[in-house]
N, CA, C and O atoms as CSV, one atom per row, in Angstrom:
chain,resi,resn,atom,element,x,y,z
A,1,UNK,N,N,10.002,51.769,-144.445
A,1,UNK,CA,C,10.343,52.517,-143.276
A,1,UNK,C,C,11.849,52.528,-143.134
A,1,UNK,O,O,12.488,51.480,-143.231
A,2,UNK,N,N,12.418,53.679,-142.910
A,2,UNK,CA,C,13.866,53.797,-142.816
A,2,UNK,C,C,14.252,54.354,-141.457
A,2,UNK,O,O,13.545,55.186,-140.888
A,3,UNK,N,N,15.359,53.896,-140.954
A,3,UNK,CA,C,15.909,54.463,-139.740
A,3,UNK,C,C,16.450,55.844,-140.045
A,3,UNK,O,O,16.821,56.144,-141.180
A,4,UNK,N,N,16.493,56.686,-139.018
A,4,UNK,CA,C,17.067,58.007,-139.213
A,4,UNK,C,C,18.548,57.901,-139.546
A,4,UNK,O,O,19.041,58.596,-140.434
A,5,UNK,N,N,19.258,57.027,-138.830
A,5,UNK,CA,C,20.670,56.772,-139.087
A,5,UNK,C,C,20.896,55.286,-138.924
A,5,UNK,O,O,20.117,54.603,-138.258
A,6,UNK,N,N,21.953,54.782,-139.525
A,6,UNK,CA,C,22.279,53.369,-139.346
A,6,UNK,C,C,22.425,53.060,-137.860
A,6,UNK,O,O,23.090,53.788,-137.124
A,7,UNK,N,N,21.787,51.959,-137.429
A,7,UNK,CA,C,21.878,51.570,-136.030
A,7,UNK,C,C,20.801,52.157,-135.152
A,7,UNK,O,O,20.647,51.718,-134.012
A,8,UNK,N,N,20.056,53.119,-135.623
A,8,UNK,CA,C,18.975,53.721,-134.847
A,8,UNK,C,C,17.680,52.976,-135.133
A,8,UNK,O,O,17.486,52.458,-136.233
A,9,UNK,N,N,16.796,52.923,-134.144
A,9,UNK,CA,C,15.501,52.290,-134.339
A,9,UNK,C,C,14.597,53.209,-135.153
A,9,UNK,O,O,14.759,54.429,-135.145
A,10,UNK,N,N,13.645,52.603,-135.856
A,10,UNK,CA,C,12.677,53.416,-136.578
A,10,UNK,C,C,11.720,54.033,-135.572
A,10,UNK,O,O,11.516,53.488,-134.487
A,11,UNK,N,N,11.139,55.161,-135.926
A,11,UNK,CA,C,10.195,55.832,-135.049
A,11,UNK,C,C,8.807,55.220,-135.127
A,11,UNK,O,O,8.023,55.348,-134.187
A,12,UNK,N,N,8.493,54.560,-136.230
A,12,UNK,CA,C,7.179,53.938,-136.395
A,12,UNK,C,C,7.337,52.627,-137.155
A,12,UNK,O,O,8.095,52.535,-138.121
A,13,UNK,N,N,6.599,51.608,-136.695
A,13,UNK,CA,C,6.603,50.333,-137.411
A,13,UNK,C,C,5.315,49.576,-137.112
A,13,UNK,O,O,4.680,49.778,-136.077
A,14,UNK,N,N,4.951,48.712,-138.030
A,14,UNK,CA,C,3.821,47.817,-137.843
A,14,UNK,C,C,4.392,46.534,-137.253
A,14,UNK,O,O,5.211,45.867,-137.885
A,15,UNK,N,N,3.964,46.192,-136.050
A,15,UNK,CA,C,4.503,45.028,-135.355
A,15,UNK,C,C,3.753,43.750,-135.688
A,15,UNK,O,O,4.344,42.671,-135.716
A,16,UNK,N,N,2.438,43.866,-135.943
A,16,UNK,CA,C,1.644,42.677,-136.229
A,16,UNK,C,C,0.367,43.094,-136.954
A,16,UNK,O,O,-0.181,44.170,-136.712
A,17,UNK,N,N,-0.092,42.226,-137.841
A,17,UNK,CA,C,-1.370,42.410,-138.520
A,17,UNK,C,C,-2.160,41.132,-138.280
A,17,UNK,O,O,-1.737,40.049,-138.685
A,18,UNK,N,N,-3.324,41.260,-137.612
A,18,UNK,CA,C,-4.138,40.085,-137.303
A,18,UNK,C,C,-5.510,40.211,-137.952
A,18,UNK,O,O,-5.784,41.182,-138.656
A,19,UNK,N,N,-6.352,39.244,-137.716
A,19,UNK,CA,C,-7.712,39.302,-138.257
A,19,UNK,C,C,-8.581,40.294,-137.489
A,19,UNK,O,O,-9.713,40.560,-137.894
A,20,UNK,N,N,-8.069,40.849,-136.384
A,20,UNK,CA,C,-8.816,41.804,-135.571
A,20,UNK,C,C,-8.332,43.243,-135.724
A,20,UNK,O,O,-9.077,44.178,-135.429
A,21,UNK,N,N,-7.098,43.435,-136.180
A,21,UNK,CA,C,-6.551,44.776,-136.315
A,21,UNK,C,C,-5.043,44.751,-136.484
A,21,UNK,O,O,-4.450,43.718,-136.796
A,22,UNK,N,N,-4.438,45.906,-136.272
A,22,UNK,CA,C,-2.987,46.009,-136.431
A,22,UNK,C,C,-2.346,46.542,-135.148
A,22,UNK,O,O,-2.945,47.327,-134.413
A,23,UNK,N,N,-1.121,46.099,-134.903
A,23,UNK,CA,C,-0.314,46.590,-133.792
A,23,UNK,C,C,0.714,47.558,-134.361
A,23,UNK,O,O,1.503,47.210,-135.240
A,24,UNK,N,N,0.687,48.767,-133.844
A,24,UNK,CA,C,1.534,49.849,-134.324
A,24,UNK,C,C,2.484,50.264,-133.207
A,24,UNK,O,O,2.050,50.473,-132.074
A,25,UNK,N,N,3.762,50.384,-133.510
A,25,UNK,CA,C,4.767,50.819,-132.545
A,25,UNK,C,C,5.248,52.198,-132.970
A,25,UNK,O,O,5.827,52.363,-134.044
A,26,UNK,N,N,4.999,53.199,-132.104
A,26,UNK,CA,C,5.354,54.585,-132.428
A,26,UNK,C,C,6.063,55.212,-131.239
A,26,UNK,O,O,5.532,55.228,-130.129
A,27,UNK,N,N,7.246,55.723,-131.470
A,27,UNK,CA,C,7.999,56.448,-130.451
A,27,UNK,C,C,8.008,55.699,-129.119
A,27,UNK,O,O,7.698,56.257,-128.067
A,28,UNK,N,N,8.373,54.422,-129.197
A,28,UNK,CA,C,8.538,53.556,-128.038
A,28,UNK,C,C,7.236,53.245,-127.301
A,28,UNK,O,O,7.267,52.868,-126.130
A,29,UNK,N,N,6.087,53.399,-127.978
A,29,UNK,CA,C,4.788,52.998,-127.432
A,29,UNK,C,C,4.090,52.110,-128.448
A,29,UNK,O,O,4.251,52.276,-129.657
A,30,UNK,N,N,3.307,51.157,-127.931
A,30,UNK,CA,C,2.588,50.248,-128.810
A,30,UNK,C,C,1.091,50.546,-128.734
A,30,UNK,O,O,0.550,50.786,-127.655
A,31,UNK,N,N,0.433,50.528,-129.888
A,31,UNK,CA,C,-1.003,50.797,-129.991
A,31,UNK,C,C,-1.655,49.684,-130.796
A,31,UNK,O,O,-1.072,49.157,-131.743
A,32,UNK,N,N,-2.886,49.335,-130.398
A,32,UNK,CA,C,-3.679,48.386,-131.173
A,32,UNK,C,C,-4.778,49.158,-131.880
A,32,UNK,O,O,-5.561,49.857,-131.237
A,33,UNK,N,N,-4.844,49.036,-133.200
A,33,UNK,CA,C,-5.876,49.683,-134.007
A,33,UNK,C,C,-6.807,48.591,-134.516
A,33,UNK,O,O,-6.484,47.877,-135.466
A,34,UNK,N,N,-7.969,48.468,-133.872
A,34,UNK,CA,C,-8.913,47.425,-134.278
A,34,UNK,C,C,-9.603,47.840,-135.570
A,34,UNK,O,O,-9.776,49.028,-135.844
A,35,UNK,N,N,-9.989,46.857,-136.346
A,35,UNK,CA,C,-10.707,47.148,-137.589
A,35,UNK,C,C,-12.087,47.729,-137.301
A,35,UNK,O,O,-12.646,48.428,-138.146
A,36,UNK,N,N,-12.647,47.452,-136.118
A,36,UNK,CA,C,-13.931,48.051,-135.752
A,36,UNK,C,C,-13.802,49.564,-135.604
A,36,UNK,O,O,-14.682,50.314,-136.027
A,37,UNK,N,N,-12.702,50.006,-135.003
A,37,UNK,CA,C,-12.475,51.441,-134.798
A,37,UNK,C,C,-11.791,52.115,-135.988
A,37,UNK,O,O,-11.976,53.310,-136.218
A,38,UNK,N,N,-11.015,51.362,-136.731
A,38,UNK,CA,C,-10.261,51.897,-137.872
A,38,UNK,C,C,-10.508,51.013,-139.095
A,38,UNK,O,O,-9.611,50.286,-139.521
A,39,UNK,N,N,-11.719,51.069,-139.664
A,39,UNK,CA,C,-12.104,50.137,-140.739
A,39,UNK,C,C,-11.326,50.307,-142.035
A,39,UNK,O,O,-11.313,49.401,-142.868
A,40,UNK,N,N,-10.678,51.450,-142.220
A,40,UNK,CA,C,-9.957,51.684,-143.473
A,40,UNK,C,C,-8.719,50.814,-143.624
A,40,UNK,O,O,-8.135,50.774,-144.707
A,41,UNK,N,N,-8.295,50.109,-142.564
A,41,UNK,CA,C,-7.161,49.193,-142.673
A,41,UNK,C,C,-7.590,47.767,-143.025
A,41,UNK,O,O,-6.772,46.954,-143.457
A,42,UNK,N,N,-8.864,47.476,-142.837
A,42,UNK,CA,C,-9.357,46.119,-143.088
A,42,UNK,C,C,-9.315,45.814,-144.579
A,42,UNK,O,O,-9.639,46.666,-145.406
A,43,UNK,N,N,-8.920,44.612,-144.909
A,43,UNK,CA,C,-8.865,44.122,-146.287
A,43,UNK,C,C,-7.876,44.890,-147.173
A,43,UNK,O,O,-8.027,44.916,-148.395
A,44,UNK,N,N,-6.874,45.507,-146.561
A,44,UNK,CA,C,-5.817,46.172,-147.319
A,44,UNK,C,C,-4.622,45.231,-147.414
A,44,UNK,O,O,-4.530,44.256,-146.668
A,45,UNK,N,N,-3.727,45.521,-148.318
A,45,UNK,CA,C,-2.533,44.690,-148.458
A,45,UNK,C,C,-1.574,44.944,-147.295
A,45,UNK,O,O,-1.567,46.019,-146.696
A,46,UNK,N,N,-0.779,43.945,-146.998
A,46,UNK,CA,C,0.227,44.091,-145.948
A,46,UNK,C,C,1.172,45.230,-146.295
A,46,UNK,O,O,1.518,46.043,-145.438
A,47,UNK,N,N,1.583,45.284,-147.541
A,47,UNK,CA,C,2.513,46.330,-147.980
A,47,UNK,C,C,1.936,47.729,-147.746
A,47,UNK,O,O,2.648,48.619,-147.279
A,48,UNK,N,N,0.660,47.931,-148.066
A,48,UNK,CA,C,0.076,49.267,-147.906
A,48,UNK,C,C,-0.081,49.640,-146.433
A,48,UNK,O,O,0.039,50.813,-146.081
A,49,UNK,N,N,-0.345,48.663,-145.571
A,49,UNK,CA,C,-0.446,48.944,-144.135
A,49,UNK,C,C,0.935,49.237,-143.558
A,49,UNK,O,O,1.074,50.110,-142.702
A,50,UNK,N,N,1.948,48.523,-144.015
A,50,UNK,CA,C,3.303,48.730,-143.502
A,50,UNK,C,C,3.941,50.020,-144.003
A,50,UNK,O,O,4.926,50.485,-143.428
A,51,UNK,N,N,3.405,50.593,-145.045
A,51,UNK,CA,C,3.969,51.825,-145.596
A,51,UNK,C,C,3.425,53.034,-144.833
A,51,UNK,O,O,2.601,53.792,-145.345
A,52,UNK,N,N,3.901,53.196,-143.611
A,52,UNK,CA,C,3.474,54.290,-142.744
A,52,UNK,C,C,4.679,55.154,-142.408
A,52,UNK,O,O,5.790,54.656,-142.230
A,53,UNK,N,N,4.438,56.451,-142.326
A,53,UNK,CA,C,5.501,57.401,-141.985
A,53,UNK,C,C,5.039,58.274,-140.838
A,53,UNK,O,O,3.857,58.597,-140.728
A,54,UNK,N,N,5.972,58.652,-139.990
A,54,UNK,CA,C,5.711,59.600,-138.920
A,54,UNK,C,C,6.208,60.958,-139.385
A,54,UNK,O,O,7.398,61.142,-139.642
A,55,UNK,N,N,5.289,61.902,-139.490
A,55,UNK,CA,C,5.620,63.249,-139.943
A,55,UNK,C,C,5.515,64.228,-138.778
A,55,UNK,O,O,4.570,64.156,-137.993
A,56,UNK,N,N,6.457,65.121,-138.663
A,56,UNK,CA,C,6.450,66.193,-137.665
A,56,UNK,C,C,6.421,65.668,-136.227
A,56,UNK,O,O,6.115,66.426,-135.306
A,57,UNK,N,N,6.731,64.394,-136.020
A,57,UNK,CA,C,6.793,63.837,-134.680
A,57,UNK,C,C,5.462,63.434,-134.070
A,57,UNK,O,O,5.442,62.874,-132.974
A,58,UNK,N,N,4.337,63.704,-134.750
A,58,UNK,CA,C,3.034,63.382,-134.166
A,58,UNK,C,C,1.988,62.939,-135.190
A,58,UNK,O,O,0.886,62.540,-134.813
A,59,UNK,N,N,2.312,63.003,-136.444
A,59,UNK,CA,C,1.342,62.764,-137.514
A,59,UNK,C,C,1.711,61.486,-138.268
A,59,UNK,O,O,2.792,61.396,-138.850
A,60,UNK,N,N,0.807,60.492,-138.257
A,60,UNK,CA,C,1.023,59.236,-138.975
A,60,UNK,C,C,0.344,59.315,-140.327
A,60,UNK,O,O,-0.803,59.749,-140.432
A,61,UNK,N,N,1.062,58.892,-141.367
A,61,UNK,CA,C,0.513,58.979,-142.717
A,61,UNK,C,C,0.791,57.697,-143.490
A,61,UNK,O,O,1.937,57.270,-143.633
A,62,UNK,N,N,-0.293,57.092,-143.987
A,62,UNK,CA,C,-0.226,55.923,-144.863
A,62,UNK,C,C,-0.514,56.415,-146.275
A,62,UNK,O,O,-1.677,56.567,-146.647
A,63,UNK,N,N,0.515,56.663,-147.059
A,63,UNK,CA,C,0.340,57.263,-148.387
A,63,UNK,C,C,-0.420,56.350,-149.340
A,63,UNK,O,O,-1.203,56.842,-150.153
A,64,UNK,N,N,-0.214,55.040,-149.269
A,64,UNK,CA,C,-0.918,54.120,-150.167
A,64,UNK,C,C,-2.418,54.095,-149.900
A,64,UNK,O,O,-3.209,53.817,-150.802
A,65,UNK,N,N,-2.809,54.384,-148.660
A,65,UNK,CA,C,-4.217,54.333,-148.266
A,65,UNK,C,C,-4.839,55.719,-148.137
A,65,UNK,O,O,-6.053,55.840,-147.973
A,66,UNK,N,N,-4.015,56.764,-148.209
A,66,UNK,CA,C,-4.439,58.145,-147.991
A,66,UNK,C,C,-5.126,58.284,-146.632
A,66,UNK,O,O,-6.203,58.869,-146.523
A,67,UNK,N,N,-4.479,57.732,-145.597
A,67,UNK,CA,C,-4.990,57.776,-144.229
A,67,UNK,C,C,-4.042,58.613,-143.386
A,67,UNK,O,O,-2.826,58.432,-143.433
A,68,UNK,N,N,-4.614,59.529,-142.616
A,68,UNK,CA,C,-3.877,60.395,-141.707
A,68,UNK,C,C,-4.410,60.191,-140.295
A,68,UNK,O,O,-5.624,60.199,-140.088
A,69,UNK,N,N,-3.533,60.012,-139.336
A,69,UNK,CA,C,-3.915,59.938,-137.929
A,69,UNK,C,C,-2.877,60.680,-137.110
A,69,UNK,O,O,-1.686,60.640,-137.420
A,70,UNK,N,N,-3.326,61.352,-136.071
A,70,UNK,CA,C,-2.394,61.946,-135.129
A,70,UNK,C,C,-2.246,60.994,-133.951
A,70,UNK,O,O,-3.183,60.273,-133.608
A,71,UNK,N,N,-1.083,60.992,-133.338
A,71,UNK,CA,C,-0.844,60.135,-132.187
A,71,UNK,C,C,-1.844,60.449,-131.085
A,71,UNK,O,O,-2.258,59.548,-130.355
A,72,UNK,N,N,-2.238,61.704,-130.953
A,72,UNK,CA,C,-3.220,62.092,-129.945
A,72,UNK,C,C,-4.538,61.344,-130.132
A,72,UNK,O,O,-5.221,61.041,-129.154
A,73,UNK,N,N,-4.898,61.047,-131.371
A,73,UNK,CA,C,-6.109,60.274,-131.652
A,73,UNK,C,C,-6.007,58.871,-131.062
A,73,UNK,O,O,-7.006,58.322,-130.596
A,74,UNK,N,N,-4.825,58.293,-131.077
A,74,UNK,CA,C,-4.618,56.957,-130.523
A,74,UNK,C,C,-4.571,56.986,-128.998
A,74,UNK,O,O,-5.042,56.055,-128.343
A,75,UNK,N,N,-4.008,58.046,-128.434
A,75,UNK,CA,C,-3.867,58.145,-126.986
A,75,UNK,C,C,-5.138,58.628,-126.301
A,75,UNK,O,O,-5.391,58.269,-125.151
A,76,UNK,N,N,-5.943,59.438,-126.990
A,76,UNK,CA,C,-7.159,60.016,-126.412
A,76,UNK,C,C,-8.327,59.900,-127.380
A,76,UNK,O,O,-8.822,60.918,-127.864
A,77,UNK,N,N,-8.782,58.681,-127.676
A,77,UNK,CA,C,-9.859,58.509,-128.662
A,77,UNK,C,C,-11.165,59.182,-128.258
A,77,UNK,O,O,-11.983,59.505,-129.119
A,78,UNK,N,N,-11.373,59.399,-126.954
A,78,UNK,CA,C,-12.600,60.049,-126.497
A,78,UNK,C,C,-12.719,61.493,-126.993
A,78,UNK,O,O,-13.823,62.034,-127.048
A,79,UNK,N,N,-11.606,62.114,-127.349
A,79,UNK,CA,C,-11.625,63.482,-127.874
A,79,UNK,C,C,-12.072,63.535,-129.331
A,79,UNK,O,O,-12.349,64.614,-129.856
A,80,UNK,N,N,-12.144,62.384,-129.981
A,80,UNK,CA,C,-12.461,62.321,-131.405
A,80,UNK,C,C,-13.726,61.489,-131.600
A,80,UNK,O,O,-13.664,60.321,-131.984
A,81,UNK,N,N,-14.870,62.110,-131.330
A,81,UNK,CA,C,-16.149,61.389,-131.353
A,81,UNK,C,C,-16.593,61.003,-132.758
A,81,UNK,O,O,-17.271,59.990,-132.931
A,82,UNK,N,N,-16.227,61.786,-133.758
A,82,UNK,CA,C,-16.644,61.474,-135.122
A,82,UNK,C,C,-15.705,60.437,-135.707
A,82,UNK,O,O,-14.508,60.679,-135.864
A,83,UNK,N,N,-16.267,59.272,-136.030
A,83,UNK,CA,C,-15.466,58.192,-136.601
A,83,UNK,C,C,-16.180,57.613,-137.796
A,83,UNK,O,O,-17.406,57.658,-137.891
A,84,UNK,N,N,-15.417,57.081,-138.685
A,84,UNK,CA,C,-15.981,56.414,-139.851
A,84,UNK,C,C,-16.685,55.142,-139.417
A,84,UNK,O,O,-16.211,54.430,-138.532
A,85,UNK,N,N,-17.817,54.862,-140.044
A,85,UNK,CA,C,-18.563,53.653,-139.722
A,85,UNK,C,C,-18.528,52.629,-140.838
A,85,UNK,O,O,-18.810,51.455,-140.599
A,86,UNK,N,N,-18.193,53.037,-142.046
A,86,UNK,CA,C,-18.137,52.064,-143.135
A,86,UNK,C,C,-17.168,52.547,-144.205
A,86,UNK,O,O,-16.803,53.722,-144.262
A,87,UNK,N,N,-16.772,51.625,-145.032
A,87,UNK,CA,C,-15.862,51.925,-146.132
A,87,UNK,C,C,-16.528,51.499,-147.425
A,87,UNK,O,O,-17.063,50.394,-147.519
A,88,UNK,N,N,-16.499,52.372,-148.424
A,88,UNK,CA,C,-17.001,52.026,-149.748
A,88,UNK,C,C,-15.962,51.105,-150.364
A,88,UNK,O,O,-14.882,51.558,-150.744
A,89,UNK,N,N,-16.273,49.814,-150.470
A,89,UNK,CA,C,-15.278,48.831,-150.907
A,89,UNK,C,C,-14.808,49.046,-152.338
A,89,UNK,O,O,-13.683,48.679,-152.673
A,90,UNK,N,N,-15.637,49.629,-153.182
A,90,UNK,CA,C,-15.221,49.831,-154.569
A,90,UNK,C,C,-14.133,50.887,-154.680
A,90,UNK,O,O,-13.207,50.745,-155.479
A,91,UNK,N,N,-14.239,51.939,-153.886
A,91,UNK,CA,C,-13.266,53.019,-154.008
A,91,UNK,C,C,-12.344,53.129,-152.807
A,91,UNK,O,O,-11.397,53.916,-152.829
A,92,UNK,N,N,-12.607,52.336,-151.731
A,92,UNK,CA,C,-11.877,52.447,-150.468
A,92,UNK,C,C,-12.071,53.810,-149.824
A,92,UNK,O,O,-11.298,54.206,-148.952
A,93,UNK,N,N,-13.102,54.525,-150.253
A,93,UNK,CA,C,-13.387,55.832,-149.685
A,93,UNK,C,C,-14.133,55.680,-148.373
A,93,UNK,O,O,-15.011,54.825,-148.257
A,94,UNK,N,N,-13.801,56.486,-147.393
A,94,UNK,CA,C,-14.476,56.449,-146.109
A,94,UNK,C,C,-15.822,57.150,-146.251
A,94,UNK,O,O,-15.906,58.264,-146.768
A,95,UNK,N,N,-16.869,56.482,-145.786
A,95,UNK,CA,C,-18.213,57.043,-145.854
A,95,UNK,C,C,-18.694,57.242,-144.427
A,95,UNK,O,O,-18.905,56.258,-143.717
A,96,UNK,N,N,-18.878,58.498,-143.976
A,96,UNK,CA,C,-19.284,58.726,-142.592
A,96,UNK,C,C,-20.726,58.302,-142.347
A,96,UNK,O,O,-21.560,58.320,-143.252
A,97,UNK,N,N,-20.999,57.922,-141.110
A,97,UNK,CA,C,-22.363,57.578,-140.724
A,97,UNK,C,C,-23.217,58.835,-140.797
A,97,UNK,O,O,-22.730,59.925,-140.500
A,98,UNK,N,N,-24.472,58.705,-141.184
A,98,UNK,CA,C,-25.331,59.868,-141.413
A,98,UNK,C,C,-25.635,60.646,-140.145
A,98,UNK,O,O,-25.661,61.876,-140.187
A,99,UNK,N,N,-25.863,59.992,-139.032
A,99,UNK,CA,C,-26.291,60.711,-137.830
A,99,UNK,C,C,-25.248,60.626,-136.727
A,99,UNK,O,O,-25.475,59.989,-135.699
A,100,UNK,N,N,-24.127,61.257,-136.936
A,100,UNK,CA,C,-23.088,61.301,-135.916
A,100,UNK,C,C,-23.283,62.539,-135.060
A,100,UNK,O,O,-23.650,63.599,-135.568
A,101,UNK,N,N,-23.043,62.412,-133.779
A,101,UNK,CA,C,-23.146,63.571,-132.902
A,101,UNK,C,C,-21.892,63.649,-132.053
A,101,UNK,O,O,-21.248,62.637,-131.777
A,102,UNK,N,N,-21.557,64.849,-131.646
A,102,UNK,CA,C,-20.385,65.056,-130.807
A,102,UNK,C,C,-20.740,64.797,-129.357
A,102,UNK,O,O,-21.831,65.154,-128.912
A,103,UNK,N,N,-19.836,64.183,-128.615
A,103,UNK,CA,C,-20.009,63.989,-127.182
A,103,UNK,C,C,-19.308,65.138,-126.496
A,103,UNK,O,O,-18.136,65.402,-126.761
A,104,UNK,N,N,-20.018,65.823,-125.617
A,104,UNK,CA,C,-19.417,66.977,-124.921
A,104,UNK,C,C,-19.000,66.599,-123.531
A,104,UNK,O,O,-18.477,67.434,-122.794
């Protein structure tokens, strides 16, 4: 993660990685991403979790994990009813639950 200019704070950083999830600091706000809600971060290397970039001011991208999240997903999770329920450990591929339904 690089600062925009010397002396400037980064726009996104991983503040803590615990056995329950990760603490993410984005644009002066802190978010907790639990492994229950975001299973694709569980059992990943620290380096791959810390390698996050903020694109276009609202899009978070972990290139090592091929994970994309919008800040709106973190601020309004109720708008995003479809969530991954398991991870294929051999390929780290997200496998959606078979019977997901949208909440209206």
